[in-house]
C-alpha positions as MATLAB code, in Angstrom:
seq = 'XXXXXXXXXXXXXXXXXXXXXXXXXXXXXXXXXXXXXXXXXXXXXXXXXXXXXXXXXXXXXXXXXXXXXXXXXXXXXXXXXXXXXXXXXXXXXXXXXXXXXXXXXXXXXXXXXXXXXXXXXXXXXXXXXXXXXXXXXXXXXXXXXXXXXXXXXXXXXXXXXXXXXXXXXXXXXXXXXXXXXXXXXXXXXXXXXXXXXXXXXXXXXXXXXXXXXXXXXXXXXXXXXXXXXXXXXXXXXXXXXXXXXXXXXXXXXXXXXXXXXXXXXXXXXXXXXXXXXXXX';
ca = [
     162.668 -223.447 -137.089;
     165.536 -222.433 -134.796;
     168.052 -225.210 -134.231;
     170.164 -225.093 -131.081;
     173.027 -227.415 -130.204;
     175.471 -227.602 -127.333;
     179.195 -227.858 -126.762;
     180.316 -231.346 -125.821;
     180.645 -232.033 -122.088;
     178.017 -229.525 -120.978;
     175.341 -232.206 -120.408;
     177.069 -234.263 -117.728;
     179.062 -233.310 -114.609;
     182.627 -232.417 -115.487;
     184.102 -234.322 -112.538;
     187.812 -233.578 -112.306;
     187.994 -232.251 -115.853;
     188.488 -228.644 -116.947;
     185.675 -226.178 -117.645;
     185.491 -227.471 -121.226;
     186.705 -230.955 -121.979;
     185.867 -234.207 -123.730;
     183.600 -236.189 -121.349;
     185.510 -239.449 -121.589;
     183.377 -241.316 -119.057;
     179.957 -240.012 -120.107;
     179.990 -239.107 -123.805;
     177.379 -241.718 -124.671;
     174.903 -240.286 -122.158;
     175.098 -236.857 -123.728;
     173.086 -237.947 -126.772;
     169.980 -238.799 -124.734;
     170.489 -235.790 -122.474;
     170.633 -233.506 -125.503;
     167.402 -235.043 -126.796;
     165.739 -234.478 -123.417;
     166.803 -230.811 -123.478;
     165.313 -230.359 -126.959;
     168.679 -229.842 -128.630;
     169.414 -230.632 -132.256;
     173.104 -231.469 -132.084;
     176.336 -231.722 -130.120;
     179.551 -229.956 -131.100;
     182.114 -232.682 -130.460;
     185.329 -231.831 -128.614;
     188.603 -233.263 -129.883;
     191.527 -232.485 -127.589;
     194.827 -233.881 -126.355;
     193.633 -235.232 -122.968;
     191.858 -238.585 -123.360;
     192.534 -238.571 -127.100;
     192.816 -242.356 -127.078;
     189.309 -242.637 -125.578;
     187.662 -240.274 -128.030;
     185.481 -242.286 -130.456;
     186.146 -239.760 -133.197;
     189.587 -241.326 -133.562;
     188.458 -244.692 -134.902;
     186.054 -246.195 -137.412;
     184.444 -248.259 -134.636;
     183.932 -245.187 -132.493;
     182.410 -243.250 -135.352;
     180.011 -246.127 -136.037;
     178.886 -246.020 -132.407;
     178.413 -242.253 -132.580;
     176.266 -242.660 -135.698;
     174.172 -245.325 -133.987;
     173.541 -243.145 -130.936;
     172.684 -240.224 -133.181;
     170.145 -242.350 -135.066;
     168.602 -243.585 -131.802;
     168.196 -240.120 -130.294;
     167.810 -237.832 -133.297;
     170.728 -235.728 -132.016;
     173.349 -235.042 -134.668;
     177.075 -234.352 -134.542;
     177.457 -231.649 -137.165;
     180.605 -229.932 -135.939;
     183.867 -230.551 -134.119;
     185.671 -228.152 -131.792;
     189.339 -228.959 -132.318;
     190.723 -227.798 -128.971;
     193.583 -230.217 -129.708;
     195.294 -227.358 -131.543;
     195.148 -225.014 -128.573;
     197.997 -226.999 -127.019;
     199.559 -228.789 -129.992;
     199.498 -225.778 -132.264;
     199.418 -225.720 -136.048;
     201.968 -222.875 -136.269;
     205.194 -222.134 -134.453;
     206.081 -218.672 -133.141;
     207.460 -217.726 -136.575;
     204.229 -218.721 -138.304;
     205.643 -221.896 -139.840;
     203.455 -225.050 -139.903;
     204.305 -227.754 -137.387;
     204.278 -230.905 -139.520;
     203.119 -233.469 -136.944;
     200.181 -231.300 -135.887;
     199.231 -230.543 -139.476;
     199.063 -234.285 -140.128;
     196.826 -234.635 -137.080;
     194.442 -232.063 -138.576;
     194.419 -233.916 -141.882;
     193.519 -237.135 -140.070;
     190.768 -235.274 -138.214;
     189.401 -233.954 -141.510;
     189.163 -237.526 -142.765;
     187.359 -238.709 -139.614;
     185.008 -235.726 -139.688;
     184.133 -236.480 -143.298;
     183.407 -240.089 -142.360;
     181.039 -238.883 -139.644;
     179.314 -236.410 -141.972;
     180.400 -233.329 -140.043;
     179.785 -229.936 -141.660;
     182.663 -228.015 -140.086;
     185.633 -228.096 -137.709;
     186.292 -225.107 -135.461;
     190.001 -224.234 -135.233;
     190.764 -222.086 -132.177;
     193.372 -219.364 -132.645;
     192.878 -217.833 -129.208;
     194.696 -217.789 -125.872;
     197.931 -219.843 -126.294;
     197.315 -220.283 -130.035;
     196.462 -216.640 -130.760;
     197.474 -215.093 -134.087;
     199.024 -212.178 -132.250;
     201.925 -211.378 -134.584;
     202.329 -210.486 -138.240;
     204.368 -213.658 -138.751;
     201.629 -215.888 -137.372;
     198.936 -214.098 -139.378;
     200.984 -214.501 -142.558;
     201.632 -218.163 -141.735;
     197.950 -218.807 -141.032;
     196.973 -217.147 -144.305;
     199.269 -219.355 -146.372;
     198.389 -222.538 -144.480;
     194.634 -222.030 -144.610;
     194.663 -221.258 -148.321;
     196.053 -224.750 -148.719;
     193.769 -226.334 -146.127;
     190.706 -224.760 -147.703;
     191.256 -226.952 -150.738;
     191.749 -230.010 -148.555;
     188.564 -229.180 -146.656;
     186.698 -228.885 -149.932;
     187.976 -232.293 -151.017;
     186.765 -233.789 -147.734;
     183.489 -231.851 -147.770;
     184.292 -230.290 -144.386;
     184.551 -226.543 -143.733;
     187.186 -225.016 -141.433;
     185.911 -222.281 -139.105;
     188.402 -219.964 -137.447;
     187.882 -218.698 -133.913;
     190.243 -215.784 -133.285;
     190.682 -212.837 -130.953;
     191.682 -210.526 -133.807;
     189.940 -207.137 -134.078;
     187.013 -207.343 -136.525;
     188.731 -205.557 -139.418;
     191.845 -207.714 -139.076;
     189.813 -210.922 -138.881;
     187.835 -209.974 -141.983;
     191.080 -209.094 -143.783;
     192.529 -212.506 -142.885;
     189.502 -214.313 -144.303;
     189.535 -212.150 -147.423;
     193.213 -212.990 -147.938;
     192.572 -216.728 -147.506;
     189.788 -216.364 -150.067;
     188.292 -219.834 -149.716;
     184.570 -220.507 -149.284;
     185.613 -223.529 -147.219;
     187.323 -221.355 -144.581;
     184.843 -219.326 -142.553;
     184.502 -217.358 -139.323;
     183.281 -218.700 -136.026;
     181.658 -215.898 -134.023;
     181.802 -216.385 -130.257;
     179.353 -214.001 -128.589;
     180.955 -214.153 -125.157;
     184.540 -213.810 -126.315;
     183.586 -210.788 -128.390;
     181.953 -209.195 -125.348;
     184.982 -209.931 -123.174;
     187.251 -208.247 -125.717;
     184.995 -205.197 -125.871;
     184.176 -205.512 -129.564;
     181.007 -203.856 -130.851;
     178.772 -206.508 -132.493;
     177.143 -203.797 -134.618;
     180.581 -203.355 -136.228;
     181.998 -206.848 -135.908;
     179.157 -208.881 -137.393;
     178.677 -206.790 -140.554;
     182.444 -207.084 -141.126;
     182.338 -210.872 -140.730;
     178.964 -211.443 -142.432;
     180.439 -212.488 -145.825;
     182.492 -215.185 -144.063;
     180.218 -216.193 -141.175;
     179.961 -219.940 -140.697;
     179.093 -220.707 -137.062;
     178.096 -219.151 -133.751;
     178.993 -220.023 -130.148;
     176.484 -218.695 -127.618;
     177.887 -217.617 -124.271;
     178.111 -214.525 -122.087;
     181.204 -212.996 -120.503;
     182.003 -209.885 -118.537;
     184.269 -207.298 -120.121;
     187.827 -208.551 -119.695;
     186.612 -211.457 -117.597;
     185.108 -214.894 -117.380;
     182.025 -216.735 -118.601;
     178.788 -216.014 -116.745;
     175.152 -217.192 -117.148;
     173.422 -215.952 -120.294;
     172.086 -212.439 -119.894;
     174.210 -211.519 -116.861;
     177.406 -210.328 -118.567;
     178.376 -207.757 -121.185;
     177.145 -209.593 -124.290;
     174.709 -207.397 -126.222;
     172.384 -210.198 -127.251;
     169.698 -208.008 -128.820;
     172.259 -206.399 -131.122;
     174.006 -209.707 -131.826;
     170.863 -211.541 -132.883;
     169.611 -208.567 -134.890;
     172.877 -208.528 -136.838;
     172.856 -212.306 -137.259;
     169.324 -212.038 -138.668;
     170.410 -209.290 -141.043;
     173.365 -211.417 -142.142;
     170.985 -214.266 -142.993;
     172.576 -216.720 -140.559;
     170.478 -219.891 -140.772;
     172.601 -222.590 -139.184;
     172.415 -224.008 -135.696;
     173.507 -222.079 -132.606;
     175.941 -223.873 -130.272;
     175.477 -223.280 -126.554;
     178.808 -222.766 -124.807;
     177.297 -221.143 -121.747;
     178.456 -221.126 -118.135;
     178.032 -224.338 -116.210;
     175.576 -224.738 -113.345;
     175.360 -227.218 -110.500;
     176.144 -230.886 -111.071;
     172.965 -232.813 -111.838;
     171.196 -229.798 -113.343;
     172.845 -229.880 -116.757;
     169.788 -230.921 -118.784;
     167.482 -228.350 -117.216;
     170.057 -225.583 -117.674;
     170.526 -226.582 -121.319;
     166.761 -226.451 -121.829;
     166.572 -222.942 -120.346;
     169.519 -221.776 -122.438;
     167.933 -223.224 -125.579;
     164.763 -221.283 -124.839;
     166.838 -218.131 -124.296;
     168.303 -218.477 -127.797;
     164.921 -219.221 -129.325;
     163.474 -216.045 -127.787;
     166.399 -213.977 -129.073;
     166.054 -215.353 -132.594;
     162.296 -214.805 -132.605;
     162.657 -211.237 -131.345;
     165.271 -210.442 -133.985;
     162.962 -211.766 -136.684;
     160.106 -209.615 -135.376;
     158.015 -212.574 -134.276;
     157.548 -211.343 -130.698;
];
């Protein structure tokens, strides 16, 4: 059975927040909305804005999250740590920034308490690994953090904008089964990468998938309207044996239509998975 989840904040109006942000005023509602859309889980956002209001930061908040999950049947299996897009783990020379590294260690502990499977660490946009120094620093740091993730029972998934061969080489150098690749369909399309090349390169390290569509060199658009080659992507994911949940990170629609859009996007993924498996 295909399991589809959704990125946090996509099930309620964003109000004055950014395109992707922690829904500080409506996070509780997202559990029932996800259930109504037929979704299996929510990928929780942990970021700098509204950090103090994020329930993931306290034992009491985590208990409430667990209770809502039990009531609705909607799990929280992953965390998107956008916190480290702004408060980065590495400086420009590739050296760890101690205060932010301690924040990640605290997040690992909270994620373990919640029973999360993995944390996505974004190394894109302002936190890109765009230099040899930052790649070398990330390699050394994540070798260490892989062991800490193993101790906590929480994987670390890297989202990068590195070319496929370079990303695979980074993961091979880290050499930890607790450090894996996050594959973002839309970001790959925007960068012009060929999924028939990229996914076989990442297959030995593949841990998670974000489902969105983007135009080449441009922004996020509704699923099926951009440059993402979904047929190829899902064929390669099937060949790689990917059997975890797919996280919707698709373009937003009109306020008030979030649940219906999530339902349609879930069905889109289900059709793609079925077609790739030869069931249609």
